[in-house]
C-alpha positions as CSV (number, residue, x, y, z in Angstrom):
1,M,116.6,94.4,100.2
2,K,118.1,97.3,98.3
3,T,116.9,98.1,94.8
4,W,120.3,97.4,93.2
5,E,120.6,94.1,95.0
6,F,117.2,93.1,93.7
7,I,118.1,94.1,90.2
8,V,121.4,92.2,90.3
9,R,119.7,89.0,91.5
10,R,117.0,89.2,88.8
11,L,119.7,89.8,86.2
12,L,121.5,86.7,87.4
13,L,118.3,84.7,86.6
14,L,118.9,85.7,83.0
15,I,121.7,83.1,82.7
16,P,119.5,79.9,83.3
17,V,116.7,81.5,81.2
18,I,119.0,82.1,78.2
19,L,120.6,78.6,78.6
20,G,117.2,77.0,78.6
21,V,116.1,79.0,75.6
22,T,119.2,78.1,73.6
23,I,118.8,74.3,74.4
24,I,115.1,74.3,73.4
25,T,115.5,76.4,70.3
26,F,118.7,74.7,69.1
27,T,117.1,71.2,69.5
28,V,113.9,72.1,67.8
29,S,115.6,73.9,64.9
30,H,118.1,71.0,64.3
31,V,115.7,68.1,64.4
32,I,113.3,69.4,61.7
33,P,113.6,67.5,58.4
34,A,115.5,70.2,56.5
35,D,118.9,70.6,54.9
36,P,120.1,74.2,55.6
37,A,123.4,73.6,53.9
38,R,121.7,72.8,50.6
39,A,119.3,75.7,51.0
40,F,122.2,78.1,51.6
41,A,124.2,76.7,48.7
42,G,121.5,77.4,46.2
43,G,118.8,74.8,46.6
44,P,118.3,72.0,44.1
45,K,121.0,73.4,41.8
46,A,123.6,73.6,44.6
47,Q,127.1,72.3,43.9
48,P,128.2,69.3,46.1
49,D,131.5,71.0,47.1
50,V,129.6,74.1,48.2
51,I,127.2,72.0,50.3
52,E,130.1,70.1,51.9
53,R,131.9,73.4,52.8
54,I,128.8,74.9,54.4
55,T,128.1,71.6,56.2
56,K,131.5,71.8,57.8
57,E,131.2,75.5,58.6
58,L,128.0,74.8,60.4
59,H,129.3,71.6,62.0
60,L,126.2,69.8,60.6
61,D,128.2,66.6,60.1
62,E,128.7,66.4,63.9
63,P,126.3,65.0,66.5
64,I,123.7,67.5,67.7
65,W,125.1,67.7,71.2
66,V,128.5,68.6,69.7
67,Q,126.9,71.2,67.5
68,Y,125.2,72.7,70.5
69,F,128.5,73.1,72.4
70,Y,130.1,74.8,69.4
71,Y,127.2,77.2,69.4
72,L,127.3,77.7,73.2
73,N,131.0,78.5,72.9
74,D,130.3,81.1,70.3
75,I,127.7,82.7,72.5
76,L,130.1,82.9,75.4
77,H,132.4,84.8,73.1
78,F,129.5,87.1,72.1
79,N,129.3,85.6,68.7
80,L,125.8,84.8,67.4
81,G,127.1,83.3,64.2
82,K,126.6,84.2,60.6
83,S,123.3,84.7,58.9
84,Y,123.7,82.9,55.6
85,L,120.6,84.5,54.2
86,E,122.1,88.0,54.6
87,S,125.8,86.9,54.4
88,R,126.8,88.8,57.5
89,P,126.9,88.3,61.3
90,V,123.5,87.8,63.0
91,S,124.4,90.5,65.5
92,D,124.8,93.0,62.7
93,S,121.3,92.1,61.3
94,L,119.7,92.4,64.7
95,A,121.4,95.7,65.3
96,Q,119.9,97.0,62.1
97,Y,116.4,95.7,62.5
98,F,115.9,96.1,66.3
99,P,115.6,100.0,66.2
100,A,112.7,99.8,63.7
101,T,110.8,97.3,65.9
102,L,111.6,99.3,69.0
103,E,110.3,102.5,67.5
104,L,107.1,100.8,66.2
105,T,106.6,99.2,69.6
106,I,107.1,102.4,71.5
107,F,104.5,104.2,69.5
108,A,102.1,101.3,69.7
109,M,102.3,101.4,73.5
110,L,102.0,105.2,73.5
111,I,98.6,104.6,71.8
112,A,97.6,101.6,73.9
113,I,98.6,102.6,77.4
114,P,96.8,106.0,77.9
115,L,93.7,105.0,75.9
116,G,93.5,101.7,77.6
117,I,93.9,103.1,81.2
118,V,91.6,106.1,80.6
119,G,89.0,103.9,78.9
120,G,89.2,101.4,81.7
121,I,88.7,104.1,84.4
122,I,85.7,105.6,82.6
123,S,84.2,102.2,82.0
124,A,84.5,101.3,85.7
125,I,83.2,104.5,87.2
126,R,80.3,104.6,84.7
127,R,79.4,100.9,85.0
128,N,76.5,99.7,82.9
129,K,76.1,103.0,81.2
130,L,76.6,103.8,77.5
131,S,80.3,104.6,77.8
132,D,80.8,101.3,79.6
133,H,79.1,99.4,76.9
134,I,81.1,101.2,74.2
135,T,84.5,100.5,75.9
136,R,83.6,96.9,76.5
137,I,82.7,96.5,72.8
138,I,86.0,98.0,71.9
139,A,87.8,95.6,74.2
140,I,86.1,92.6,72.8
141,V,86.6,93.6,69.2
142,G,90.3,94.5,69.8
143,Y,90.9,91.2,71.6
144,S,89.1,89.1,68.9
145,L,90.1,90.7,65.6
146,P,93.0,88.9,63.8
147,I,95.8,91.5,63.6
148,F,96.5,90.7,59.9
149,W,92.8,91.4,59.0
150,L,92.8,94.7,60.9
151,A,96.1,95.7,59.1
152,L,94.7,94.8,55.7
153,M,91.4,96.6,56.3
154,L,93.1,99.8,57.6
155,Q,95.3,99.7,54.5
156,Y,92.3,99.2,52.2
157,V,90.2,102.0,53.7
158,L,92.9,104.6,54.7
159,A,95.5,104.0,52.0
160,Y,93.4,102.9,49.0
161,Q,89.8,104.1,49.3
162,I,90.6,107.2,51.2
163,P,94.3,107.8,50.6
164,I,95.1,109.9,53.6
165,L,97.8,107.6,55.1
166,P,100.8,105.9,53.6
167,L,100.6,102.2,52.7
168,E,103.9,100.9,53.9
169,G,107.6,101.7,54.8
170,R,109.2,104.0,57.3
171,L,109.7,107.0,55.1
172,A,108.2,108.4,51.8
173,I,109.6,107.0,48.6
174,G,112.9,108.7,47.6
175,M,113.4,110.3,51.0
176,T,116.8,109.7,52.7
177,A,116.9,108.4,56.2
178,P,118.2,110.8,58.9
179,A,121.7,110.5,60.1
180,S,121.8,107.2,62.1
181,I,122.4,107.9,65.8
182,T,120.0,105.5,67.5
183,G,118.3,104.0,64.5
184,L,115.0,105.5,65.7
185,Y,114.0,107.7,62.8
186,V,111.8,110.0,65.0
187,L,114.5,110.5,67.6
188,D,117.3,110.9,65.1
189,S,115.3,113.4,63.1
190,I,114.7,115.5,66.3
191,V,118.4,115.3,67.3
192,T,119.6,116.3,63.8
193,G,116.8,118.9,63.4
194,N,115.5,117.3,60.2
195,L,111.9,118.3,60.3
196,T,111.1,116.8,56.9
197,T,112.0,113.2,57.9
198,L,110.5,113.8,61.3
199,G,107.1,114.5,59.7
200,S,107.4,111.6,57.3
201,S,108.4,109.1,59.9
202,L,105.6,110.1,62.2
203,Y,103.2,110.0,59.3
204,H,104.3,106.4,58.4
205,L,104.0,105.3,62.0
206,I,100.3,106.0,62.3
207,L,98.8,102.9,60.6
208,P,101.3,100.2,61.8
209,S,101.5,101.5,65.4
210,F,97.7,101.6,65.7
211,T,97.4,98.2,64.3
212,L,100.0,96.8,66.6
213,G,98.7,98.6,69.6
214,F,95.0,97.9,69.2
215,A,95.0,94.4,70.7
216,T,97.2,95.6,73.6
217,L,94.8,98.6,74.1
218,A,91.9,96.2,74.4
219,L,93.9,94.0,76.9
220,I,94.9,97.0,79.1
221,L,91.3,98.4,78.9
222,R,89.8,95.2,80.1
223,M,92.4,94.7,82.9
224,T,92.1,98.3,84.1
225,R,88.3,98.1,84.2
226,S,88.1,94.8,86.1
227,S,90.8,96.0,88.6
228,M,89.1,99.3,89.2
229,L,85.7,97.6,89.8
230,E,87.4,95.3,92.3
231,V,89.1,98.1,94.1
232,M,86.1,100.4,94.1
233,G,84.2,97.8,96.2
234,M,86.8,97.6,99.0
235,D,86.3,99.0,102.5
236,Y,89.0,101.7,102.4
237,I,87.3,103.3,99.3
238,R,84.0,103.4,101.2
239,T,85.8,104.8,104.2
240,G,87.4,107.6,102.1
241,R,84.0,108.6,100.7
242,A,82.5,108.5,104.3
243,K,85.3,110.9,105.4
244,G,84.2,113.4,102.8
245,L,87.0,112.9,100.2
246,S,86.1,114.1,96.7
247,E,85.3,111.5,94.2
248,R,88.3,112.5,92.1
249,T,90.6,112.0,95.1
250,V,89.1,108.6,95.9
251,I,89.4,107.4,92.3
252,Y,92.8,108.8,91.2
253,K,94.7,108.9,94.5
254,H,93.5,105.8,96.2
255,A,91.7,103.4,93.8
256,L,93.8,103.8,90.7
257,R,97.2,103.2,92.3
258,N,96.1,99.8,93.6
259,A,94.2,99.0,90.4
260,L,97.3,99.6,88.3
261,I,99.3,96.7,89.7
262,P,97.8,94.0,87.3
263,T,97.6,96.6,84.5
264,I,101.4,97.1,84.8
265,T,101.9,93.4,84.7
266,V,100.1,92.8,81.4
267,T,101.6,96.0,80.0
268,G,105.1,94.8,80.7
269,L,104.4,91.4,79.1
270,A,102.7,93.0,76.2
271,F,105.7,95.3,75.6
272,G,108.0,92.4,75.6
273,G,105.8,90.5,73.3
274,L,105.5,93.3,70.8
275,L,109.3,93.7,70.8
276,G,109.6,90.0,70.4
277,G,108.4,90.2,66.9
278,A,105.4,91.8,65.3
279,V,105.7,89.4,62.4
280,L,102.4,90.0,60.7
281,T,102.3,93.8,61.2
282,E,105.9,94.3,59.9
283,T,105.3,92.0,57.0
284,I,102.0,93.6,55.8
285,F,103.4,97.2,56.3
286,N,106.8,96.3,54.8
287,W,108.4,97.4,58.1
288,P,112.1,96.5,58.2
289,G,112.1,95.1,61.8
290,M,113.0,92.0,63.7
291,G,109.6,90.3,63.2
292,R,110.0,90.2,59.4
293,F,113.7,89.3,59.7
294,A,112.7,86.3,62.0
295,A,110.0,85.2,59.6
296,E,112.4,85.2,56.7
297,A,115.0,83.3,58.8
298,V,112.5,80.6,59.7
299,L,111.4,80.1,56.1
300,G,115.0,80.1,54.9
301,F,116.2,77.6,57.6
302,D,118.7,80.2,58.8
303,F,119.4,78.5,62.2
304,N,121.8,81.1,63.5
305,A,119.4,84.0,62.7
306,V,116.5,82.2,64.4
307,M,118.4,81.4,67.5
308,G,120.0,84.9,67.7
309,F,116.5,86.4,67.5
310,T,115.2,84.0,70.1
311,I,117.9,84.9,72.6
312,L,117.3,88.6,72.1
313,V,113.6,88.1,72.8
314,A,114.3,86.1,76.0
315,I,116.5,88.9,77.2
316,I,113.8,91.5,76.4
317,Y,111.2,89.5,78.4
318,V,113.4,89.2,81.4
319,V,114.3,92.9,81.4
320,A,110.6,93.8,80.9
321,N,109.6,91.7,83.9
322,L,112.4,93.3,86.0
323,I,111.1,96.8,85.2
324,V,107.6,95.7,86.1
325,D,108.7,94.4,89.5
326,V,110.5,97.7,90.2
327,L,107.4,99.6,89.2
328,Y,105.4,97.7,91.7
329,A,107.3,99.2,94.6
330,V,107.1,102.7,93.0
331,I,103.4,102.6,92.7
332,D,102.4,100.7,95.8
333,P,104.6,101.6,98.9
334,R,103.4,98.4,100.6
335,V,105.3,96.3,98.1
336,R,108.9,95.6,99.1
337,L,111.5,94.3,96.6
338,G,112.6,90.8,97.3
339,G,109.8,90.2,99.7
340,G,111.4,92.2,102.6
């Protein structure tokens, strides 16, 4: 099967996935004991005529299955509805917040992937030695620590006690954002040649990206170590050594390529998960991303915003898995797309 045929087939799977996500999310969000019309109208002090108007706008006076078909019709017309908390279309809100989450996720993965893979390789080839014990401790700690506790401790130590890093935000107070091209401050600063905002944006990314990437680093480290240990015990590795191949060639050319298959799997899923909403990290560091937007939407019973966010996350996961499947064939020539 050709690569483009495989990609098209996998993208077609996006349709039932999105449909299933909309059904589940819509049903759950609309059966909870809440009155979003009253909340949007001002809460306990809301005027009855305003509540009635919002109820009709959201079709909340219709049966739930009728409401769902109204919503499905809007989606087919690329309309995610209106966010009543922000008084604008949900698509506009997601377009504003997504670049911030994407930038944070990219830098978190830039920390997690190289450190995790290198640490896993070192741990595997120096099994039961000091470096192996240290990396395993890091993996256990990273996988066990609550992310909100790590974020708060890093803020306390590096922003309060030893104020060498900023506490929150994407830029220094009073600094103007770079001209918006992609919404990624680092990239936009490079494109426009604004070195001041480039430095500030990189400076503000250190704490939140490390916090977000630490758990993923631990996961990649553990997976790389276990995969390398499994591969290093296989017959073809012993054969390579018996033929006189250098240890570097055996490890990096033969063992690592096969060991990276499960690592790529967890990395792709982790990337999708981080993009799906780093709620705690973005909230603690006051990062204007999708995670914080989703949390506020849930607390404010903003159904359209919650469902729009969920659909975007589902698409991200499907695309991430598609990229992982394609990478399998790139790394391991024995893998054929589509099982051919």
